[in-house]
C-alpha positions in Angstrom: 112.9 142.7 130.4 111.9 139.0 130.0 110.3 137.4 133.0 112.0 134.4 134.6 109.6 131.7 135.5 110.5 129.3 138.4 109.2 126.2 136.6 111.8 126.8 133.8 114.6 128.6 135.7 115.0 126.2 138.6 115.4 123.0 136.4 117.7 124.9 134.1 119.9 126.1 137.0 120.0 122.6 138.5 120.9 121.3 135.0 124.0 123.5 134.8 125.1 122.9 138.4 127.3 119.8 137.5 129.2 121.9 135.0 129.7 124.7 137.6 131.1 122.1 140.1 133.3 120.5 137.4 134.9 123.7 136.2 135.6 125.5 139.4 139.3 126.0 139.7 139.9 124.9 136.1 142.0 126.9 133.6 140.5 128.1 130.3 142.4 129.9 127.6 139.9 131.9 125.6 140.9 133.4 122.2 138.8 136.0 120.4 139.1 137.0 116.8 139.5 140.7 116.2 136.3 140.4 114.1 134.3 139.9 117.3 135.4 143.3 118.5 134.9 144.9 115.1 131.3 143.5 115.1 130.5 145.4 118.3 130.1 142.3 120.5 132.9 142.9 123.0 130.6 144.2 125.9 128.3 141.1 125.8 131.3 138.8 125.5 133.0 140.4 128.5 129.8 139.9 130.5 129.8 136.2 129.7 133.5 135.9 130.5 132.9 137.7 133.9 130.2 135.1 134.7 132.8 132.3 134.2 135.3 134.2 136.3 132.7 134.6 139.1 132.2 130.8 139.1 135.9 130.3 140.0 137.2 129.5 136.5 140.8 130.8 135.9 140.9 132.7 132.7 143.5 133.8 130.1 142.1 136.0 127.3 144.0 136.3 124.0 142.7 138.9 121.5 143.3 139.0 117.8 143.4 142.2 115.7 143.5 141.2 112.1 140.7 143.6 110.9 141.9 146.4 113.1 145.5 146.3 111.7 144.2 146.1 108.2 142.0 149.2 108.8 145.0 151.1 110.2 147.0 150.2 107.1 144.1 151.3 104.8 143.9 154.7 106.5 147.7 155.1 105.9 147.3 154.0 102.3 149.6 151.0 102.9 148.8 147.6 101.4 148.0 144.6 103.7 150.0 141.6 102.7 149.5 138.0 103.7 151.1 134.7 102.8 150.9 131.2 104.2 147.9 132.4 106.3 150.1 135.0 108.1 150.6 138.7 107.8 153.8 140.0 106.3 154.8 142.6 108.9 156.9 145.4 107.5 157.8 148.5 109.6 154.5 150.3 108.8 152.5 147.2 109.6 154.3 146.8 112.9 153.4 150.4 113.8 149.8 149.7 112.9 149.8 146.5 114.9 151.2 148.3 118.0 148.5 151.0 117.7 145.7 148.5 117.2 146.9 146.4 120.2 147.0 149.4 122.4 143.5 150.5 121.5 142.1 147.1 121.8 143.7 146.5 125.2 142.1 149.8 126.4 138.7 148.7 125.1 138.9 145.3 126.7 140.0 146.6 130.1 137.1 149.1 129.9 134.6 146.4 129.1 135.7 144.4 132.2 135.5 147.6 134.4 131.7 148.1 133.9 129.5 147.7 136.9 126.1 149.1 135.9 123.1 148.0 138.0 120.7 145.6 136.2 123.4 144.3 134.0 125.4 141.0 134.2 128.4 143.1 135.3 126.7 144.5 138.4 128.9 143.6 141.5 131.5 142.0 139.2 135.2 142.6 140.0 137.5 141.4 137.3 141.1 142.6 137.5 142.9 142.5 134.2 146.6 141.8 134.2 148.8 142.0 131.1 152.5 142.1 130.4 155.5 140.8 128.6 154.7 137.1 129.2 155.7 136.0 125.7 159.2 135.5 124.1 159.2 135.3 120.3 161.4 134.6 117.4 161.1 135.7 113.8 159.2 133.6 111.2 162.1 134.4 108.9 162.1 133.7 105.2 159.6 131.0 104.0 159.5 129.9 100.3 161.4 133.0 99.4 159.1 135.4 101.3 160.6 137.5 104.0 158.0 137.9 106.8 160.1 140.6 108.5 158.6 141.6 111.8 156.2 138.6 111.9 157.1 136.1 114.6 156.1 132.9 116.3 156.0 132.1 120.0 159.3 130.8 121.4 158.4 130.6 125.1 155.5 131.4 127.4 156.1 132.5 131.0 153.7 130.0 132.4 154.9 130.5 136.0 154.1 134.2 135.9 150.7 133.7 134.2 149.8 131.0 136.7 150.7 133.2 139.6 148.4 135.9 138.3 145.3 133.7 137.6 145.8 131.9 140.9 145.1 135.2 142.8 142.0 135.7 140.7 143.2 138.0 138.0 142.2 137.6 134.3 145.4 137.6 132.2 145.1 139.5 128.9 147.5 138.6 126.1 148.0 140.6 122.9 149.6 138.9 119.9 153.0 140.5 120.5 156.2 138.9 121.7 159.7 140.2 122.3 163.1 138.7 121.6 165.8 138.7 124.3 167.3 141.8 122.5 164.0 143.7 122.9 162.8 143.4 119.3 159.0 143.3 118.9 157.3 140.7 116.8 153.8 140.6 115.5 152.3 137.1 116.3 149.1 135.4 115.4 146.3 135.2 118.0 146.0 131.4 117.2 149.7 130.7 117.9 149.7 132.7 121.1 146.5 131.0 122.4 147.7 127.5 121.5 151.2 128.0 122.9 149.7 129.4 126.1 147.2 126.7 126.6 149.9 124.0 126.2 152.3 125.8 128.5 149.6 126.1 131.2 148.3 122.6 130.5 144.9 124.3 130.4 141.7 122.3 130.8 140.1 124.1 127.7 141.2 126.2 124.8 138.3 128.0 123.2 138.5 129.9 119.9 135.6 132.5 119.5 135.7 132.9 115.8 134.0 134.0 112.6 133.2 130.4 111.7 130.5 128.3 113.4 132.7 125.2 113.9 133.8 122.2 111.7 131.1 121.0 109.3 130.2 117.3 109.3 130.9 117.4 105.6 133.5 120.2 105.0 132.7 122.2 101.9 128.9 121.4 102.0 127.1 124.6 103.0 124.1 122.6 104.1 126.1 120.3 106.4 125.5 120.5 110.1 128.3 121.2 112.7 130.2 118.3 114.1 129.8 119.0 117.8 132.6 116.6 118.9 135.7 115.3 117.1 138.0 112.8 118.6 141.7 113.9 118.2 142.4 110.9 115.9 139.4 111.9 113.7 140.5 115.5 113.7 144.0 114.5 112.6 142.6 112.4 109.8 140.4 115.2 108.6 143.2 117.7 108.8 145.5 115.4 106.7 143.1 115.5 103.8 142.6 119.3 103.8 144.8 121.9 101.9 146.9 124.3 103.9 144.7 127.1 105.1 145.2 130.7 103.9 142.0 132.3 105.3 140.4 132.1 108.8 137.3 130.7 107.1 139.2 127.7 105.8 138.3 124.5 107.6 141.9 123.7 108.6 142.6 127.3 109.9 141.5 126.9 113.5 141.3 123.1 113.5 145.1 122.8 113.1 145.6 124.7 116.3 143.0 122.6 118.2 144.9 119.5 117.1 148.2 121.0 118.1 146.8 121.9 121.6 145.4 118.5 122.1 148.6 116.8 121.1 150.3 119.1 123.6 148.2 118.0 126.5 145.1 120.2 126.4 142.2 117.7 126.8 139.6 119.8 125.0 139.8 122.5 122.3 136.8 124.3 120.9 135.8 126.4 117.9 132.6 128.4 118.2 130.9 131.4 116.5 130.8 134.9 118.0 127.8 135.5 115.8 125.6 133.5 118.2 124.9 135.6 121.3 126.0 133.6 124.4 128.0 131.0 122.4 130.6 130.8 125.1 128.0 130.0 127.8 126.2 127.5 125.6 129.4 125.7 124.8 130.5 125.4 128.4 127.2 124.8 130.2 125.1 122.7 127.8 125.5 119.1 126.8 125.8 119.5 123.0 127.3 122.9 123.0 127.1 125.3 120.0 130.4 124.7 118.1 133.0 122.0 117.6 135.0 120.4 120.4 138.2 118.4 119.7 138.7 115.8 122.4 142.0 114.2 123.3 141.2 110.6 124.1 144.7 109.2 124.5 144.1 108.6 128.2 141.3 106.2 127.4 140.6 104.6 124.0 137.1 105.0 122.7 136.8 102.6 119.8 134.8 100.0 118.0 135.1 96.6 119.8 136.9 93.5 118.6 136.8 89.8 119.5 139.5 90.4 122.0 137.0 92.5 124.0 134.4 89.9 124.5 135.6 88.8 127.9 135.9 92.3 129.2 132.4 93.2 127.9 130.9 90.1 129.7 132.7 91.0 132.9 131.4 94.5 132.7 127.7 93.8 132.0 127.3 90.7 134.2 126.4 92.6 137.5 123.8 94.7 135.6 122.3 91.6 134.1 122.2 90.0 137.6 120.2 92.9 139.1 117.8 93.1 136.1 119.1 96.5 134.7 120.2 94.7 131.4 118.7 91.8 129.5 121.0 88.8 129.8 123.3 88.2 126.8 125.3 85.0 126.2 128.9 84.9 125.1 127.7 83.5 121.8 125.4 86.5 121.2 128.1 89.0 122.1 130.6 87.2 119.9 128.1 87.2 117.0 127.3 90.9 117.5 130.8 92.2 118.4 130.9 94.4 115.3 127.9 96.4 116.7 129.8 97.3 120.0 131.7 100.4 121.0 133.9 100.3 124.0 136.0 102.6 126.3 139.2 100.9 127.4 141.8 102.2 129.8 145.1 100.3 130.3 143.6 97.2 128.7 140.5 97.2 130.9 137.0 97.7 129.5 135.2 100.4 131.5 132.2 101.0 129.2 130.4 99.6 126.2 127.3 100.0 124.0 125.8 98.2 121.0 124.1 99.7 118.0 121.6 97.5 115.9 120.5 99.1 112.7 117.0 99.0 111.2 117.8 100.8 107.9 114.3 100.2 106.4 113.0 102.4 109.2 116.0 104.8 109.2 116.6 104.1 112.9 118.8 101.9 115.1 118.6 100.5 118.6 121.1 101.5 121.3 121.5 98.5 123.5 123.7 97.4 126.5 125.0 100.9 127.3 127.0 100.2 130.4 129.6 102.1 132.4 131.6 100.5 135.3 130.6 101.7 138.8 134.3 102.6 139.3 134.1 105.5 136.8 130.4 106.5 136.8 129.8 110.2 136.9 133.0 111.0 134.9 131.3 111.4 131.5 132.2 108.0 129.9 128.5 107.2 129.3 128.1 110.5 127.4 131.3 109.8 125.4 130.0 106.4 124.3 126.6 107.8 123.4 128.3 110.5 121.3 130.3 107.9 119.4 127.3 105.7 118.8 125.4 108.7 117.5 128.3 109.4 115.1 128.1 105.7 113.9 124.3 106.0 113.4 124.7 109.3 111.4 127.4 107.6 109.2 124.9 104.9 108.5 122.5 107.6 107.2 119.9 107.0 109.9 117.5 109.6 111.3 117.2 108.5 114.9 118.3 106.0 117.5 116.1 104.4 120.2 116.6 102.6 123.5 114.5 100.3 125.6 115.0 100.7 129.3 113.3 100.0 132.6 115.5 102.0 135.0 117.6 104.6 133.3 115.0 106.6 131.4 115.8 109.9 133.1 119.5 109.6 132.0 118.4 109.3 128.4 115.7 112.0 128.6 118.3 114.4 129.9 120.4 113.7 126.8 117.7 114.4 124.2 115.7 111.2 124.1 111.9 111.4 124.2 109.4 108.6 125.3 107.2 107.0 122.6 104.7 104.2 122.6 106.1 100.7 121.9 104.0 100.7 118.7 106.5 103.2 117.3 109.2 100.5 117.1 110.2 99.1 113.7 108.2 96.0 112.9 111.2 93.7 113.1 112.0 95.0 116.6 108.3 95.1 117.7 108.1 91.3 117.2 110.9 90.8 119.8 109.5 93.3 122.3 109.0 91.7 125.8 105.6 93.0 126.9 106.2 91.4 130.4 109.3 93.5 131.0 107.3 96.6 130.0 110.5 98.5 128.9 110.0 102.2 128.1 110.9 103.1 124.5 112.8 106.4 124.1 113.9 108.0 120.8 116.4 110.6 119.9 116.4 112.4 116.5 119.8 112.8 115.0 
């Protein structure tokens, strides 16, 4: 067993405390691909989910069973048929799906019933509730293909689910729904999870999948993962992708994240089950492990225009007066407005930052990062920083740097490291104010 050292454990625990406070009482819909269970990762995942439950997060768990149904069909010598990214469910496939769902439900309930000493499940009490919460309708005939017993969600009994999670139960949903006449339909895990998250107006929808997230450059195997996508950017990306047929297609999970965000779920996530603890890393660390799609309709995060000059001046003036920011004239801001990113809510600028590139040094300066005192502590500064980092990456830069006299700890917490002023690009070093003695911090992109 690894030793836990106070000098690392205590700062880490304090670091995650804000997330614990923020998520207590929130509702998460967590969807797991059947491949996670087939890979033997259910017990570890249940332990991580039990930790979220213990922290007061309300949980709905939706399981998939794609590989399990296909295995049942293989054993029976019956072909597995798919079209349009969905299984064609004939009578034999429906029987296999029912058998697989029953077995998986048993395994999942068993995983949450563990309580062995010296494991994360010690002293855990997680009551699992399942039932006929979903009403479904048939997919029908699409492009001449009869999907038979395959269905889509028609209605989610959100009231009953909410009642169960409000008393501390974990609600478990299998991808099955029933018509008002009692007919059973095989659904997709993705449809069930998305429809449930929208019906509950959940705070998060998390897909634990066989893919690591959305690549910054889809189709490029060497591309990194885009850790955050604004809904508008996700919609643009989706519009340029072909219709998905496999879970590994970029659009497969992304389309459901976009649908959830359009339906009122503020944050939807795609993360890999192959990484042990991916769920905890996504929820309790700043950058996460997968891709998060964020609905920003409540507040517009965008590049600034000349119409924003007055709002920016009004925002930064108090910080210039107390010496936190270097004073900038209206003329300077008007000249540099194309460098600015702003957060606007109902026509009011609540946050801003500027990015000045030094392409010869493959870096850029982050300047004038400001958030209104009215909304400080709500994550607007981090959202602006993320957008500025995206702009810098799009410029092909390797790093961004900031000069600060008072907010160095905020930047260090978000991945910046202090360097000597001599590190600065020559053009910026010539303008460095040695009397102000600003600290220089750099973040690698």
